N, C-alpha and C positions, 0 to 999 in steps of 0.2 A: 319833187314828189310832194301832191298838197295833200295837207292834210285833211281829216276829214271835216275840223272845224271849218278848213279856207272851201271847202265843196259846200257844207254846208250853207256859208253867206253866198256863195257866187250861185249855187241852185235857188236862194230866195229873195236876190237882190233882183230881178223882175220884178217882183212882189212892191218892192217898197215902191213909196210915194218919191218922189222928187226933191221932195221937203226932206226927205227918210234920205234920201241917197246922198245928199246935200249935207246933211248933218253927219251921215257915215264918213264921206272924204274929209270935213273940216276935224271931224275927232282921230281919225287915222292920223292927218298932217299934226294936229296937236302933240298927240303922242310920239311919233317920230322925232318933232320939233327938241318934246322935252327928254328924251331917249340921246338922243345929240348932245344938247345940254352938258346933260349930266356926265356921257362921256368926255367931254373937252374939260369939264370940272378935274376929273378923275387926273387926266392928262398932266393938266398943268399943276395938280399935286403932287404928283409924281415925278415931274420937271423941277417942284420946288424943294422937294425931298433930297433932289440928287445935286442941288445946289451947291456947291463949295461954299459961298457967303451966307447961304443960310443954313448949313448944316453948323460953320465958326460961330453965329450970332446963336443958336439953338446952344453950343455948348458955354458959351459967355452966360447966357439967362442961367442955364443950369447948374453953373460955378456963383454964379450970384445966391443960386436959393437954396446951396446946400446947404448954407450954415442953418438953415430951419429948418434941415431934414434930421437935426441931433436937437432942436427940444424939446423932444418927447411927445408931440403930439402929433403926429404921423399916425396914419392912419383910426383919427379919431373923425 
């Protein structure tokens, strides 16, 4: 089912110049690529968060910095 926005674009498309149509195609392609990169980035972060080696490193870092949590400067 087409949205109202898509129907409007479809109706107006023949009235656009070739240059405007090309701009629209390029803009859509750029938008899709940007969304794909964002999804890949999120998938990479998710994979890293589940990686046992990374989880172990985070635990080690947290242990190293736990001493500074008791210095009274937390929350400043």
